[in-house]
C-alpha positions as a Markdown table, in Angstrom:
| # | Residue | x | y | z |
|---|---|---|---|---|
| 1 | Unk | 100.1 | 122.6 | 69.4 |
| 2 | Unk | 100.0 | 125.4 | 72.0 |
| 3 | Unk | 102.1 | 125.3 | 75.2 |
| 4 | Unk | 100.2 | 124.9 | 78.5 |
| 5 | Unk | 100.6 | 128.0 | 80.6 |
| 6 | Unk | 102.5 | 127.9 | 83.9 |
| 7 | Unk | 99.2 | 128.9 | 85.7 |
| 8 | Unk | 97.4 | 125.8 | 84.3 |
| 9 | Unk | 100.1 | 123.1 | 84.6 |
| 10 | Unk | 101.9 | 124.0 | 87.8 |
| 11 | Unk | 105.4 | 122.5 | 88.5 |
| 12 | Unk | 107.3 | 122.9 | 91.7 |
| 13 | Unk | 111.0 | 123.9 | 92.1 |
| 14 | Unk | 112.2 | 120.3 | 91.4 |
| 15 | Unk | 110.1 | 120.1 | 88.2 |
| 16 | Unk | 107.5 | 117.8 | 89.8 |
| 17 | Unk | 103.7 | 118.3 | 89.3 |
| 18 | Unk | 102.4 | 120.5 | 92.1 |
| 19 | Unk | 100.0 | 118.7 | 94.3 |
| 20 | Unk | 101.3 | 115.1 | 93.9 |
| 21 | Unk | 105.0 | 116.3 | 94.0 |
| 22 | Unk | 105.8 | 113.6 | 91.4 |
| 23 | Unk | 108.0 | 113.4 | 88.3 |
| 24 | Unk | 107.1 | 111.2 | 85.4 |
| 25 | Unk | 109.9 | 108.7 | 86.2 |
| 26 | Unk | 108.6 | 108.3 | 89.8 |
| 27 | Unk | 105.2 | 106.9 | 88.6 |
| 28 | Unk | 104.5 | 103.2 | 87.7 |
| 29 | Unk | 102.1 | 102.2 | 85.0 |
| 30 | Unk | 99.7 | 100.6 | 87.6 |
| 31 | Unk | 98.5 | 103.0 | 90.3 |
| 32 | Unk | 96.7 | 101.9 | 93.4 |
| 33 | Unk | 94.5 | 104.7 | 94.8 |
| 34 | Unk | 93.6 | 104.9 | 98.5 |
| 35 | Unk | 91.8 | 107.6 | 100.4 |
| 36 | Unk | 93.7 | 107.3 | 103.7 |
| 37 | Unk | 97.4 | 108.3 | 103.6 |
| 38 | Unk | 98.0 | 105.7 | 106.4 |
| 39 | Unk | 96.9 | 103.0 | 104.0 |
| 40 | Unk | 99.8 | 103.6 | 101.6 |
| 41 | Unk | 102.3 | 101.9 | 103.9 |
| 42 | Unk | 99.8 | 99.1 | 104.7 |
| 43 | Unk | 100.0 | 98.2 | 101.0 |
| 44 | Unk | 103.6 | 99.0 | 100.2 |
| 45 | Unk | 104.8 | 96.6 | 103.0 |
| 46 | Unk | 103.9 | 93.8 | 100.6 |
| 47 | Unk | 106.3 | 95.3 | 98.0 |
| 48 | Unk | 109.5 | 93.4 | 97.4 |
| 49 | Unk | 111.3 | 96.7 | 96.8 |
| 50 | Unk | 110.4 | 100.4 | 97.2 |
| 51 | Unk | 112.3 | 102.8 | 94.9 |
| 52 | Unk | 110.5 | 106.1 | 95.5 |
| 53 | Unk | 108.7 | 107.7 | 98.4 |
| 54 | Unk | 107.2 | 111.2 | 98.7 |
| 55 | Unk | 104.5 | 113.2 | 100.5 |
| 56 | Unk | 102.9 | 116.6 | 99.9 |
| 57 | Unk | 99.8 | 117.4 | 101.9 |
| 58 | Unk | 97.5 | 114.4 | 101.9 |
| 59 | Unk | 99.1 | 112.9 | 98.8 |
| 60 | Unk | 101.5 | 110.2 | 99.9 |
| 61 | Unk | 103.2 | 108.1 | 97.2 |
| 62 | Unk | 105.3 | 105.0 | 97.2 |
| 63 | Unk | 106.5 | 103.3 | 94.0 |
| 64 | Unk | 108.1 | 99.8 | 94.0 |
| 65 | Unk | 107.9 | 96.2 | 92.8 |
| 66 | Unk | 106.0 | 93.0 | 93.6 |
| 67 | Unk | 108.1 | 90.6 | 91.7 |
| 68 | Unk | 108.6 | 92.1 | 88.3 |
| 69 | Unk | 105.4 | 94.2 | 88.4 |
| 70 | Unk | 106.0 | 97.9 | 89.1 |
| 71 | Unk | 103.3 | 99.6 | 91.1 |
| 72 | Unk | 102.6 | 103.0 | 92.6 |
| 73 | Unk | 100.3 | 103.3 | 95.6 |
| 74 | Unk | 99.0 | 106.9 | 96.1 |
| 75 | Unk | 96.7 | 108.4 | 98.7 |
| 76 | Unk | 94.0 | 110.8 | 97.3 |
| 77 | Unk | 92.4 | 112.0 | 100.5 |
| 78 | Unk | 88.6 | 112.0 | 100.7 |
| 79 | Unk | 86.1 | 113.1 | 98.0 |
| 80 | Unk | 85.7 | 113.8 | 94.3 |
| 81 | Unk | 87.3 | 117.2 | 94.5 |
| 82 | Unk | 90.6 | 115.5 | 95.4 |
| 83 | Unk | 90.1 | 112.9 | 92.7 |
| 84 | Unk | 89.9 | 115.8 | 90.2 |
| 85 | Unk | 93.4 | 116.8 | 91.2 |
| 86 | Unk | 94.8 | 113.3 | 91.3 |
| 87 | Unk | 93.5 | 111.9 | 88.0 |
| 88 | Unk | 94.4 | 115.1 | 86.1 |
| 89 | Unk | 97.9 | 115.2 | 87.5 |
| 90 | Unk | 98.5 | 111.5 | 87.0 |
| 91 | Unk | 97.4 | 111.9 | 83.4 |
| 92 | Unk | 99.7 | 114.9 | 83.0 |
| 93 | Unk | 102.7 | 112.9 | 84.3 |
| 94 | Unk | 102.4 | 110.4 | 81.4 |
| 95 | Unk | 100.8 | 112.5 | 78.6 |
| 96 | Unk | 102.3 | 116.0 | 78.8 |
| 97 | Unk | 106.0 | 116.8 | 78.1 |
| 98 | Unk | 107.0 | 118.9 | 81.1 |
| 99 | Unk | 109.9 | 120.5 | 79.2 |
| 100 | Unk | 107.9 | 121.7 | 76.2 |
| 101 | Unk | 104.6 | 122.0 | 78.1 |
| 102 | Unk | 102.8 | 120.3 | 75.2 |
| 103 | Unk | 100.6 | 117.2 | 75.0 |
| 104 | Unk | 102.6 | 114.2 | 73.8 |
| 105 | Unk | 101.8 | 113.0 | 70.2 |
| 106 | Unk | 101.5 | 109.4 | 71.5 |
| 107 | Unk | 99.3 | 109.1 | 74.5 |
| 108 | Unk | 99.8 | 106.6 | 77.4 |
| 109 | Unk | 97.3 | 104.7 | 79.4 |
| 110 | Unk | 97.5 | 103.9 | 83.1 |
| 111 | Unk | 95.8 | 101.2 | 85.2 |
| 112 | Unk | 94.1 | 103.1 | 88.1 |
| 113 | Unk | 92.7 | 100.8 | 90.8 |
| 114 | Unk | 91.0 | 102.1 | 93.9 |
| 115 | Unk | 91.3 | 100.1 | 97.1 |
| 116 | Unk | 88.6 | 101.7 | 99.3 |
| 117 | Unk | 86.0 | 101.3 | 102.0 |
| 118 | Unk | 82.3 | 101.6 | 101.4 |
| 119 | Unk | 78.8 | 101.1 | 102.7 |
| 120 | Unk | 76.6 | 98.4 | 101.3 |
| 121 | Unk | 73.1 | 99.3 | 99.9 |
| 122 | Unk | 71.8 | 95.7 | 99.7 |
| 123 | Unk | 70.8 | 93.6 | 102.7 |
| 124 | Unk | 72.5 | 90.5 | 101.3 |
| 125 | Unk | 75.9 | 92.1 | 100.9 |
| 126 | Unk | 77.4 | 91.5 | 104.4 |
| 127 | Unk | 79.8 | 93.7 | 106.4 |
| 128 | Unk | 83.5 | 92.8 | 105.7 |
| 129 | Unk | 82.7 | 91.5 | 102.2 |
| 130 | Unk | 84.3 | 92.9 | 99.0 |
| 131 | Unk | 82.7 | 94.7 | 96.0 |
| 132 | Unk | 84.1 | 95.4 | 92.6 |
| 133 | Unk | 82.3 | 98.3 | 90.7 |
| 134 | Unk | 80.9 | 97.6 | 87.3 |
| 135 | Unk | 79.9 | 101.3 | 87.0 |
| 136 | Unk | 80.4 | 104.5 | 88.9 |
| 137 | Unk | 77.2 | 106.6 | 89.2 |
| 138 | Unk | 78.0 | 110.1 | 90.3 |
| 139 | Unk | 75.8 | 112.3 | 92.5 |
| 140 | Unk | 78.8 | 114.6 | 93.0 |
| 141 | Unk | 78.5 | 116.8 | 89.8 |
| 142 | Unk | 82.3 | 116.8 | 89.1 |
| 143 | Unk | 82.0 | 115.4 | 85.6 |
| 144 | Unk | 79.3 | 118.0 | 84.8 |
| 145 | Unk | 82.1 | 120.6 | 84.6 |
| 146 | Unk | 83.7 | 118.8 | 81.7 |
| 147 | Unk | 82.6 | 118.7 | 78.0 |
| 148 | Unk | 82.2 | 115.2 | 76.7 |
| 149 | Unk | 79.8 | 113.1 | 74.7 |
| 150 | Unk | 77.5 | 110.9 | 76.9 |
| 151 | Unk | 77.4 | 107.3 | 75.6 |
| 152 | Unk | 74.0 | 105.9 | 74.8 |
| 153 | Unk | 74.3 | 103.2 | 77.6 |
| 154 | Unk | 75.2 | 105.8 | 80.2 |
| 155 | Unk | 72.3 | 108.0 | 79.1 |
| 156 | Unk | 69.9 | 105.1 | 79.4 |
| 157 | Unk | 71.1 | 104.1 | 82.9 |
| 158 | Unk | 71.1 | 107.7 | 84.1 |
| 159 | Unk | 67.5 | 108.3 | 82.8 |
| 160 | Unk | 66.4 | 105.1 | 84.5 |
| 161 | Unk | 68.0 | 106.1 | 87.7 |
| 162 | Unk | 66.4 | 109.6 | 87.7 |
| 163 | Unk | 63.0 | 108.1 | 86.9 |
| 164 | Unk | 63.1 | 105.3 | 89.5 |
| 165 | Unk | 64.5 | 107.4 | 92.4 |
| 166 | Unk | 62.8 | 110.6 | 91.7 |
| 167 | Unk | 65.9 | 112.4 | 92.9 |
| 168 | Unk | 65.5 | 116.2 | 93.0 |
| 169 | Unk | 67.5 | 117.6 | 90.1 |
| 170 | Unk | 68.1 | 120.7 | 92.1 |
| 171 | Unk | 70.5 | 118.6 | 94.2 |
| 172 | Unk | 72.4 | 116.9 | 91.4 |
| 173 | Unk | 72.6 | 115.9 | 87.7 |
| 174 | Unk | 73.7 | 112.2 | 87.9 |
| 175 | Unk | 76.2 | 110.7 | 85.5 |
| 176 | Unk | 77.4 | 107.2 | 84.8 |
| 177 | Unk | 80.7 | 105.7 | 83.6 |
| 178 | Unk | 81.7 | 102.0 | 83.2 |
| 179 | Unk | 84.8 | 100.4 | 84.8 |
| 180 | Unk | 87.4 | 98.5 | 82.8 |
| 181 | Unk | 86.0 | 95.2 | 81.7 |
| 182 | Unk | 89.5 | 93.7 | 81.6 |
| 183 | Unk | 90.3 | 94.7 | 85.1 |
| 184 | Unk | 86.8 | 93.7 | 86.4 |
| 185 | Unk | 87.6 | 90.1 | 85.3 |
| 186 | Unk | 90.5 | 90.1 | 87.8 |
| 187 | Unk | 88.1 | 90.8 | 90.6 |
| 188 | Unk | 85.5 | 88.1 | 89.9 |
| 189 | Unk | 86.1 | 85.4 | 92.5 |
| 190 | Unk | 85.1 | 86.5 | 96.0 |
| 191 | Unk | 83.7 | 89.9 | 95.0 |
| 192 | Unk | 80.2 | 91.2 | 94.7 |
| 193 | Unk | 79.8 | 93.2 | 91.5 |
| 194 | Unk | 77.4 | 96.1 | 90.7 |
| 195 | Unk | 77.0 | 99.9 | 90.5 |
| 196 | Unk | 78.8 | 102.1 | 93.0 |
| 197 | Unk | 77.2 | 105.4 | 93.8 |
| 198 | Unk | 79.6 | 108.3 | 94.6 |
| 199 | Unk | 78.4 | 111.0 | 96.9 |
| 200 | Unk | 79.9 | 114.5 | 97.5 |
| 201 | Unk | 79.8 | 114.1 | 101.3 |
| 202 | Unk | 79.5 | 111.6 | 104.2 |
| 203 | Unk | 76.4 | 112.8 | 106.1 |
| 204 | Unk | 73.5 | 114.4 | 104.2 |
| 205 | Unk | 74.7 | 113.2 | 100.8 |
| 206 | Unk | 74.7 | 109.6 | 102.1 |
| 207 | Unk | 71.4 | 110.0 | 103.9 |
| 208 | Unk | 72.7 | 110.4 | 107.4 |
| 209 | Unk | 70.7 | 112.6 | 109.8 |
| 210 | Unk | 72.3 | 114.0 | 112.8 |
| 211 | Unk | 70.8 | 117.5 | 113.5 |
| 212 | Unk | 69.9 | 118.7 | 110.0 |
| 213 | Unk | 66.9 | 117.3 | 108.0 |
| 214 | Unk | 67.4 | 116.1 | 104.4 |
| 215 | Unk | 66.0 | 117.4 | 101.2 |
| 216 | Unk | 65.9 | 114.0 | 99.6 |
| 217 | Unk | 64.0 | 111.8 | 102.1 |
| 218 | Unk | 64.5 | 108.0 | 102.2 |
| 219 | Unk | 67.6 | 108.2 | 100.1 |
| 220 | Unk | 68.9 | 104.8 | 101.2 |
| 221 | Unk | 65.7 | 103.0 | 100.2 |
| 222 | Unk | 65.6 | 104.8 | 96.8 |
| 223 | Unk | 69.1 | 103.7 | 96.0 |
| 224 | Unk | 68.6 | 100.2 | 97.2 |
| 225 | Unk | 65.5 | 99.7 | 95.1 |
| 226 | Unk | 67.1 | 100.8 | 91.8 |
| 227 | Unk | 67.4 | 98.1 | 89.2 |
| 228 | Unk | 68.6 | 98.3 | 85.6 |
| 229 | Unk | 68.5 | 95.0 | 83.6 |
| 230 | Unk | 70.7 | 92.7 | 85.8 |
| 231 | Unk | 72.4 | 95.6 | 87.6 |
| 232 | Unk | 71.7 | 97.0 | 91.0 |
| 233 | Unk | 73.4 | 99.5 | 93.3 |
| 234 | Unk | 75.7 | 97.5 | 95.5 |
| 235 | Unk | 77.3 | 100.3 | 97.6 |
| 236 | Unk | 78.2 | 103.9 | 97.9 |
| 237 | Unk | 81.2 | 106.0 | 98.8 |
| 238 | Unk | 83.0 | 109.2 | 97.7 |
| 239 | Unk | 85.4 | 108.6 | 94.9 |
| 240 | Unk | 84.6 | 105.9 | 92.3 |
| 241 | Unk | 82.5 | 107.8 | 89.7 |
| 242 | Unk | 85.1 | 110.6 | 89.6 |
| 243 | Unk | 87.8 | 108.0 | 88.9 |
| 244 | Unk | 85.8 | 106.2 | 86.3 |
| 245 | Unk | 84.6 | 109.4 | 84.6 |
| 246 | Unk | 87.9 | 111.3 | 84.4 |
| 247 | Unk | 89.9 | 108.1 | 83.8 |
| 248 | Unk | 87.6 | 107.0 | 80.9 |
| 249 | Unk | 87.7 | 110.4 | 79.3 |
| 250 | Unk | 91.5 | 110.5 | 79.5 |
| 251 | Unk | 91.9 | 107.0 | 78.2 |
| 252 | Unk | 92.9 | 105.1 | 81.3 |
| 253 | Unk | 91.8 | 101.7 | 82.6 |
| 254 | Unk | 89.9 | 102.1 | 85.9 |
| 255 | Unk | 88.6 | 99.8 | 88.6 |
| 256 | Unk | 87.3 | 100.3 | 92.1 |
| 257 | Unk | 87.3 | 97.6 | 94.7 |
| 258 | Unk | 86.0 | 98.2 | 98.2 |
| 259 | Unk | 85.6 | 96.4 | 101.5 |
| 260 | Unk | 82.2 | 96.9 | 103.0 |
| 261 | Unk | 82.6 | 98.4 | 106.5 |
| 262 | Unk | 78.9 | 99.3 | 106.9 |
| 263 | Unk | 75.6 | 97.9 | 105.7 |
| 264 | Unk | 73.3 | 100.8 | 105.6 |
| 265 | Unk | 70.2 | 98.7 | 105.0 |
| 266 | Unk | 70.9 | 96.4 | 108.0 |
| 267 | Unk | 72.4 | 99.3 | 110.0 |
| 268 | Unk | 75.5 | 97.3 | 110.8 |
| 269 | Unk | 79.2 | 98.3 | 111.1 |
| 270 | Unk | 82.2 | 96.1 | 111.0 |
| 271 | Unk | 83.4 | 94.8 | 114.3 |
| 272 | Unk | 87.0 | 95.2 | 113.2 |
| 273 | Unk | 87.3 | 97.5 | 110.1 |
| 274 | Unk | 91.1 | 97.5 | 110.3 |
| 275 | Unk | 91.2 | 93.8 | 109.9 |
| 276 | Unk | 88.7 | 93.9 | 107.1 |
| 277 | Unk | 90.8 | 96.5 | 105.2 |
| 278 | Unk | 93.9 | 94.3 | 105.6 |
| 279 | Unk | 92.0 | 91.3 | 104.2 |
| 280 | Unk | 90.9 | 93.4 | 101.3 |
| 281 | Unk | 94.4 | 94.6 | 100.6 |
| 282 | Unk | 95.8 | 91.0 | 100.5 |
| 283 | Unk | 92.9 | 89.8 | 98.3 |
| 284 | Unk | 93.0 | 92.7 | 95.9 |
| 285 | Unk | 96.7 | 92.8 | 95.5 |
| 286 | Unk | 96.7 | 89.1 | 94.6 |
| 287 | Unk | 94.0 | 89.7 | 92.0 |
| 288 | Unk | 95.8 | 92.7 | 90.6 |
| 289 | Unk | 99.2 | 91.2 | 90.1 |
| 290 | Unk | 97.9 | 87.8 | 88.8 |
| 291 | Unk | 98.6 | 87.3 | 85.1 |
């Protein structure tokens, strides 16, 4: 097995992986992913004990315990490009030997759970409610840079999405990955469930018009109208499909749970998004650590 070159697997002066500034022993088997660096402490204050803290750029990490369960909470920053860094480096921490620079013969699987904010795409999913993602549908193109075998189910959903929405393929080549079924069961009571669309931006890619016109008109209504068997698109944001795609391909269990801070169909925004996020943290932590 060939060694991975220094230019490909970058370690810093203390032997930690470059962007996250983490060593393997500083990472827990269950990782909570948040976009906002300030949300890390909002989650870790519920820990009984914190054993590691670090920060490099927007990547803030705290590892500790709730009871006997060891958890890491890590901020990713915004967008699928950051998720590409985070998921690859998390996988390297558990599946590459940093001394030999070789892939380990026995691979390890992480639990990767996003606690995020999102916009609803169905009128009956109210602001301040919670959504757990059955699938991540990517409009961000990240996974199209990787070689992988598309599953039959993913191909069928993607084909149906393209046919129903008429989305311009000069904009994107959509892809679909499923979340962890075992983790989804933990987020059943009190959560809407459905497909989460991931966009590569906040304004035009999410159908917002300020001063620039859009190439894909009526994007919101196209996404809202999509149906596949019993599935519909519940919400969209900027990270889930990248987490599901890379996580699945690397053998990790992934789930994305979001609090709805905006309903794009009803054109409503949360009256107190900070309180809504806090309620989501408490609810999702309880679900995650439950046996």
